[in-house]
Structures are given as structure tokens and as C-alpha cells.
KEMITI-865557 format. One record per residue: residue in one letter; x, y, z of N, C-alpha, C in turn. Coordinates in Angstrom, 3 decimals, always signed. Each point is the difference from the previous one (the first is absolute). Example, Ala and Ser with C-alpha at 12.3 -4.5 7.8 and 13.67 -1.06 7.14 Angstrom:
   code        npx        npy        npz       capx       capy       capz        cpx        cpy        cpz
      A    +13.190     -5.690     +7.800     -0.890     +1.190     +0.000     +0.900     +1.200     +0.000
      S     -0.350     +1.050     -0.720     +0.820     +1.190     +0.060     -0.770     +1.090     +0.730
This chain:
   code        npx        npy        npz       capx       capy       capz        cpx        cpy        cpz
      L   +131.016    +74.982   +132.204     +0.109     +1.445     +0.064     -1.004     +0.669     -0.933
      S     -0.311     -0.610     -1.154     -0.932     +0.614     -0.934     -1.415     +0.055     +0.570
      L     -0.310     -0.842     +0.970     -1.319     +0.052     +0.626     -0.179     +1.272     +0.811
      L     +1.093     +0.597     +0.454     -0.070     +1.223     +0.786     +0.136     +1.246     -0.860
      D     +0.278     -0.146     -1.281     +0.181     +1.127     -0.901     -1.358     +0.531     -0.442
      A     -0.344     +1.214     +0.409     -1.314     +0.568     -0.290     -0.186     +0.337     -1.472
      T     +1.075     +0.085     -0.775     -0.145     +0.326     -1.414     -0.384     -1.207     -0.842
      I     +0.114     -1.208     +0.547     -0.353     -1.205     -0.750     -1.486     -0.287     +0.175
      E     -0.691     -0.172     -1.108     -1.427     -0.318     +0.024     -0.152     -1.390     +0.621
      S     -0.609     -0.062     +1.167     -0.056     -1.256     +0.763     -0.785     -1.093     -0.720
      S     -0.959     +0.365     -0.829     -0.790     -1.023     -0.696     +0.784     -0.680     -1.120
      T     +1.197     +0.497     -0.314     +0.797     -0.616     -1.066     +1.282     -0.644     +0.522
      I     +0.157     -0.091     +1.308     +1.243     -0.505     +0.583     +0.267     -1.464     -0.388
      H     -1.049     -0.776     -0.281     +0.192     -1.396     -0.403     +0.672     -0.118     -1.371
      D     +0.021     +1.080     -0.786     +0.683     +0.012     -1.293     +1.343     +0.716     +0.057
      R     +0.535     +0.208     +1.208     +1.274     +0.703     +0.202     +1.085     -0.588     -0.905
      T     +0.802     +0.884     -0.595     +1.061     -0.441     -0.907     +1.375     +0.330     +0.559
      I     +0.979     -0.755     -0.452     +1.399     +0.233     +0.334     +0.760     +0.189     -1.314
      N     +1.228     +0.478     +0.081     +0.834     +0.229     -1.190     -0.730     +0.856     -1.033
      N     -0.579     +1.116     +0.447     -0.789     +0.867     -0.874     +0.860     +0.771     -0.987
      T     -0.539     +0.142     -1.218     +0.643     +0.775     -1.052     -1.019     +0.963     -0.585
      P     +0.224     +1.313     +0.090     -0.943     +0.950     -0.592     +0.021     -0.091     -1.526
      T     -1.179     +0.012     -0.618     -0.097     -0.078     -1.462     -0.853     +1.119     -0.589
      I     -0.845     +0.649     +0.815     -0.898     +1.051     -0.480     +0.079     +1.189     +0.950
      C     +0.013     +1.192     -0.570     -0.098     +1.223     +0.788     -0.922     +0.944     -0.766
      T     -1.064     +0.448     +0.647     -0.964     +0.877     -0.641     -0.615     +0.937     +1.028
      S     -0.700     +1.021     -0.469     -0.685     +0.906     +0.919     -1.500     -0.220     -0.096
      A     -0.678     +0.205     +1.123     -1.460     -0.121     +0.050     -0.513     +0.972     +1.053
      F     -0.680     +1.039     -0.463     -0.556     +1.015     +0.882     +1.123     +0.592     +0.860
      S     -0.045     -0.121     +1.308     +1.053     +0.591     +0.843     +0.992     -1.048     +0.496
      Y     +0.218     -1.048     -0.807     +0.920     -1.078     +0.385     +0.965     -0.326     -1.128
      I     +1.152     -0.471     +0.374     +0.906     -0.682     -0.911     -0.143     -1.474     +0.339
      I     -0.184     -0.821     -1.012     -0.226     -1.426     +0.226     +1.192     -0.778     -0.546
      I     +0.591     -0.792     +0.868     +1.089     -0.881     -0.393     -0.511     -1.422     +0.155
      A     +0.093     -0.764     -1.070     -0.481     -1.381     +0.018     +1.094     -0.907     -0.540
      G     -0.102     -1.270     +0.333     +1.010     -0.927     -0.479     -0.321     -1.434     +0.325
      K     +1.004     -0.821     -0.223     -0.160     -1.438     +0.206     +0.849     -0.460     +1.167
      G     -0.377     -1.144     +0.524     +0.734     -0.597     +1.103     -0.328     -1.480     +0.073
      T     +0.409     -0.621     +1.070     -0.240     -1.422     +0.210     -0.801     -0.176     +1.276
      R     -1.138     -0.689     -0.106     -0.799     -0.323     +1.182     +0.499     -1.320     +0.559
      K     +0.255     -0.037     +1.299     +0.478     -1.215     +0.648     -1.089     -0.516     +0.933
      H     -0.428     -1.218     -0.239     -0.995     -0.652     +0.844     +0.580     -1.297     +0.530
      R     -0.514     -0.431     +1.132     +0.415     -1.289     +0.562     -1.174     -0.945     -0.034
      R     +0.268     -1.231     -0.343     -1.043     -1.019     -0.088     +0.465     -1.228     +0.778
      R     -0.932     -0.589     +0.701     +0.316     -1.201     +0.767     -0.019     -1.197     -0.941
      K     +1.025     -0.827     +0.090     +0.025     -1.243     -0.762     +0.275     -1.142     +0.964
      E     -0.462     -1.155     -0.341     +0.189     -1.152     +0.876     +1.230     -0.778     -0.442
      A     +0.746     -0.459     +0.960     +1.197     -0.785     -0.278     +0.074     -1.142     +1.000
      V     +0.342     -1.186     -0.463     +0.168     -1.141     +0.896     +1.344     +0.168     +0.702
      S     -0.031     -0.065     +1.328     +1.212     +0.323     +0.735     +0.782     -1.205     +0.511
      N     -0.648     -1.137     +0.185     +0.757     -1.136     +0.527     -0.499     -1.318     -0.600
      E     +0.615     -1.118     +0.435     -0.318     -1.324     -0.550     -1.388     -0.492     +0.396
      E     -0.557     +0.514     +1.101     -1.316     -0.439     +0.455     -1.127     +0.640     -0.809
      G     +0.332     +0.872     -0.913     -1.013     +0.626     -0.833     -0.663     +1.212     +0.623
      E     +0.601     +0.514     +1.049     -0.536     +1.210     +0.620     +0.069     +1.149     -1.002
      I     -1.084     +0.745     -0.088     -0.028     +1.134     -0.919     +0.229     +1.279     +0.788
      K     +0.942     +0.744     -0.457     +0.342     +1.252     +0.658     -0.116     +1.132     -1.021
      S     -0.527     +1.124     +0.440     -0.165     +1.142     -0.902     +1.303     +0.746     -0.191
      A     +0.144     +0.550     -1.188     +1.146     +0.853     -0.313     -0.527     +1.196     -0.794
      W     +0.773     +1.041     -0.063     -0.402     +1.199     -0.733     +0.802     +0.119     -1.275
      E     -0.679     +0.489     -1.033     +0.623     +0.188     -1.298     -0.242     +1.451     -0.440
      D     +1.050     +0.660     -0.477     -0.142     +1.369     -0.498     -0.437     -0.027     -1.458
      I     -0.976     +0.856     -0.322     -0.499     +0.129     -1.366     +0.220     +1.447     -0.422
      F     +0.572     +0.196     -1.174     +0.267     +1.334     -0.513     -0.879     +0.253     -1.220
      L     -0.762     +1.099     +0.043     -0.910     +0.366     -1.078     +0.258     +1.440     -0.418
      P     -0.286     +0.339     -1.263     +0.165     +1.401     -0.402     -1.054     +0.882     +0.653
      G     +0.333     +1.252     +0.198     -0.932     +0.958     +0.592     +0.415     +1.413     -0.355
      G     -0.694     +0.957     +0.576     +0.308     +1.385     -0.297     -0.336     +0.910     +1.165
      F     +0.314     +1.276     -0.176     -0.262     +0.981     +1.048     -0.280     +1.351     -0.640
      I     -0.652     +0.861     +0.761     -0.237     +1.390     -0.391     +0.288     +0.856     +1.219
      S     +0.791     +1.046     -0.174     +0.263     +0.960     +1.077     -0.541     +1.356     -0.429
      L     -0.783     +0.618     +0.876     -0.550     +1.323     -0.257     +0.822     +1.030     +0.763
      I     +0.525     +0.976     -0.711     +0.796     +1.061     +0.610     -0.760     +1.303     -0.177
      S     -0.319     +0.647     +1.092     -0.769     +1.240     -0.029     +0.866     +1.160     -0.455
      T     -0.486     +0.757     -0.983     +0.722     +1.205     -0.416     -0.352     +1.183     +0.895
      D     -1.051     -0.145     +0.803     -0.354     +1.051     +0.966     +0.928     -0.018     +1.206
      Y     +0.342     -1.211     +0.475     +0.786     -0.149     +1.228     +1.396     -0.570     -0.238
      Y     +0.311     -0.381     -1.249     +1.306     -0.548     -0.357     +0.354     -1.215     +0.858
      T     -0.959     -0.892     +0.127     +0.224     -1.203     +0.797     -0.761     -1.173     -0.603
      E     +0.480     -1.206     +0.268     -0.700     -1.201     -0.435     -1.212     -0.191     +0.902
      T     -1.177     -0.079     -0.602     -1.217     -0.100     +0.802     -0.531     -1.421     +0.113
      R     +0.246     -0.826     -1.017     -0.559     -1.346     +0.052     +0.730     -0.922     -0.959
      T     +0.153     -1.253     +0.396     +0.524     -1.053     -0.864     -1.045     -1.095     -0.082
      I     -0.286     -0.425     -1.208     -1.010     -1.036     -0.243     +0.687     -1.143     -0.728
      F     -0.150     -1.206     +0.518     +0.575     -1.168     -0.655     -1.062     -0.666     -0.870
      L     +0.423     -0.528     -1.142     -0.905     -0.605     -0.972     +0.421     -1.437     -0.292
      P     -0.951     -0.860     -0.378     +0.359     -1.375     -0.351     +0.497     -0.131     -1.438
      F     +0.260     +1.118     -0.665     +0.488     -0.003     -1.376     +0.908     +1.214     -0.210
      E     +0.776     -0.042     -1.083     +0.864     +1.132     -0.337     -0.797     +1.027     -0.797
      P     -0.030     +1.262     +0.435     -0.716     +1.024     -0.760     +0.707     +0.308     -1.321
      K     -0.774     +0.100     -1.074     +0.546     +0.322     -1.320     -0.412     +1.392     -0.460
      L     -1.164     +0.487     +0.481     -0.509     +1.304     -0.406     -0.777     +0.617     +1.156
      I     +0.204     +1.293     +0.225     -0.737     +0.717     +1.041     -0.621     +1.228     -0.649
      S     -1.309     +0.170     +0.221     -0.702     +1.129     -0.588     -0.904     +0.653     +1.044
      P     +0.187     +1.293     +0.282     -0.879     +0.678     +0.960     -1.334     +0.376     -0.654
      F     -1.078     +0.002     +0.798     -1.301     +0.446     -0.494     -0.866     +0.432     +1.165
      R     -1.039     +0.783     -0.327     -0.988     +0.427     +0.990     -1.316     -0.705     -0.306
      W     -0.657     -0.437     +1.054     -1.302     -0.629     -0.135     -0.891     +0.564     +1.100
      K     -1.006     +0.781     -0.403     -0.907     +0.650     +0.951     +0.775     +0.744     +1.087
      S     +0.903     +0.850     -0.371     +0.857     +0.828     +0.856     +0.937     -0.802     +0.908
      T     +0.216     -1.252     -0.308     +0.939     -0.843     +0.735     +1.262     -0.179     -0.838
      E     +1.161     +0.216     +0.591     +1.266     -0.155     -0.711     +0.504     -1.431     +0.143
      L     +0.218     -0.644     -1.153     +0.443     -1.389     -0.029     +1.138     -0.166     -0.989
      I     +0.715     -1.105     +0.135     +0.942     -0.421     -1.029     -0.406     -1.398     -0.437
      L     +0.084     -0.246     -1.281     -0.267     -1.327     -0.545     +1.347     -0.659     -0.232
      V     +0.203     -1.137     +0.614     +1.258     -0.741     -0.111     -0.283     -1.254     -0.808
      M     +0.688     -0.136     -1.115     -0.194     -1.147     -0.894     +1.233     -0.896     +0.030
      G     -0.260     -1.309     -0.026     +1.067     -0.986     -0.091     +0.012     -0.609     -1.385
      E     +0.575     -1.185     -0.107     +0.107     -0.670     -1.298     -1.324     -0.565     -0.493
      T     -0.868     -0.446     +0.898     -1.250     -0.639     -0.412     -1.197     +0.807     +0.492
      D     -1.183     -0.342     -0.509     -1.224     +0.720     +0.354     -0.329     -0.073     +1.481
      D     +0.268     -1.138     +0.633     -0.339     -0.127     +1.420     +1.030     +0.673     +0.906
      N     +1.069     +0.506     -0.577     +1.000     +0.743     +0.765     -0.208     +1.498     -0.165
      S     -1.076     +0.503     +0.574     -0.257     +1.437     -0.031     -0.596     +0.428     +1.326
      R     +0.353     +1.201     +0.418     -0.515     +0.550     +1.240     -0.282     +1.475     -0.208
      A     -1.080     +0.470     +0.595     -0.253     +1.431     +0.104     +0.269     +0.358     +1.452
      I     +0.908     +0.913     +0.231     +0.408     +0.347     +1.352     -0.348     +1.453     +0.260
      R     -0.771     +0.217     +1.027     -0.382     +1.355     +0.375     +1.179     +0.650     +0.705
      I     +0.392     +1.181     -0.459     +1.184     +0.638     +0.579     -0.337     +1.251     +0.795
      D     -1.283     +0.369     +0.085     -0.347     +1.157     +0.828     -0.500     -0.413     +1.382
      S     +0.038     -1.304     +0.306     -0.248     -0.538     +1.343     +0.602     -1.389     +0.041
      S     -0.325     -0.786     +1.019     +0.640     -1.314     +0.107     -0.963     -1.127     -0.320
      S     -0.469     -0.060     -1.229     -0.827     -1.118     -0.447     +0.729     -0.730     -1.114
      Y     -0.154     -1.292     -0.032     +0.655     -0.848     -0.986     -1.100     -0.690     -0.779
      L     -0.072     +0.232     -1.307     -1.074     -0.534     -0.832     +0.567     -0.935     -1.046
      T     -0.843     -0.860     -0.528     +0.402     -0.846     -1.112     -1.008     +0.137     -1.130
      V     +0.474     -0.125     -1.209     -0.877     +0.035     -1.164     +0.150     -1.325     -0.709
      S     -1.099     -0.674     -0.208     +0.033     -1.234     -0.764     -0.699     +0.248     -1.327
      E     +0.140     -0.931     -0.926     -0.634     +0.156     -1.307     -1.513     +0.108     +0.152
      K     -0.578     -0.779     +0.913     -1.442     +0.017     +0.241     -0.467     +1.352     +0.520
      S     +0.675     +0.507     +1.046     -0.437     +1.255     +0.601     +0.322     +1.192     -0.894
      A     +1.033     -0.096     -0.820     +0.351     +1.119     -0.874     -1.043     +0.177     -1.092
      T     -0.611     -1.087     -0.434     -1.021     +0.125     -1.039     -1.268     +0.639     +0.533
      K     -0.213     -0.058     +1.300     -1.170     +0.624     +0.614     +0.270     +1.428     +0.449
      N     +1.205     +0.527     -0.320     +0.406     +1.338     +0.436     -0.052     +0.147     +1.509
      S     +0.415     -1.003     +0.720     +0.023     +0.079     +1.457     +1.279     -0.649     +0.520
      F     +0.285     +0.253     +1.241     +1.174     -0.567     +0.642     -0.455     -0.902     +1.137
      S     +0.677     -1.115     +0.176     -0.301     -0.866     +1.133     +1.157     +0.088     +0.986
      R     -0.283     +0.042     +1.274     +1.044     +0.150     +1.017     +0.680     -1.325     +0.256
      L     +1.316     +0.063     +0.079     +0.782     -1.169     +0.383     +0.238     +0.012     +1.493
      H     +0.498     +1.083     +0.507     +0.285     +0.153     +1.430     -0.494     +1.380     +0.423
      R     -0.471     +0.112     +1.159     -0.311     +1.310     +0.574     +0.552     +0.014     +1.409
      P     +1.053     +0.808     +0.247     +0.624     +0.010     +1.323     -0.939     +0.541     +1.075
């Protein structure tokens, strides 16, 4: 059902979380941002011997990893406009403008857990330590 939900950023669906708990609420430009933690569920194929002849049969194993989410709620229209799933739990959210572009910086626990997310259109950006030192942004996904 989430694949048909237009408010979910399709480029982040592989990081979809379950059992979400909101932990941050802040404002950024014309949005209220609610962020939190959840559990990412992935399935992995594992091999298992199924009979005495040594036939190998595949089985699936569920893997649970920590993750996070961000929901943007428009104060202009009083509606949720977009949900973005993250491979980490957000710890800090800070809005900023860069060359007349409205973004939020989402920080996690470690340096590699950071994202710059454009909120005035539908682009998803990432900031790494390398690209941040050059004062530039590198694109992770472009829908």
C-alpha cells in the first residue's frame, strides 16, 4: 500500500520503517517537521539443507535494523506533503537556505549519517564529509 501513497518519497522506500516513534518536532520555513525512529525490516535469502540427499533449498530470513523517518506537514495547506525514510535515526534537524533553496540538514549519531533534504521541491540530497568540505552537495537520488 505504501507504494501507492503519493506522500512517500519513492526513492527512500527501501528504507521504509515500521513501529515508528516520533522523537523530534520542529518548524522549517512553511513546514512542521516530525521525525523519529523506527525499525527497518529486510528479507535475506539463506541456504538450508532440506533433506538427507544434501539438496539445498533456499529459505528467507527477516533482518531488523534501526532506521528513521521525516514527515513534512505544510502550514499553508494543513496537510502532510511528504514522508522520507532514512537508514538512521535523526538526532538533529536544522533548516537553512543555500542559494535561495530551502533545505533541512538532518544529522544522525555519526558523521556519515547526515542528509540535506530540499523541502521546496522533491529532491533528495546527501552530504558527506568529503563534499561538505568543498561547500557542495552530491546527489544521492533524483526522482
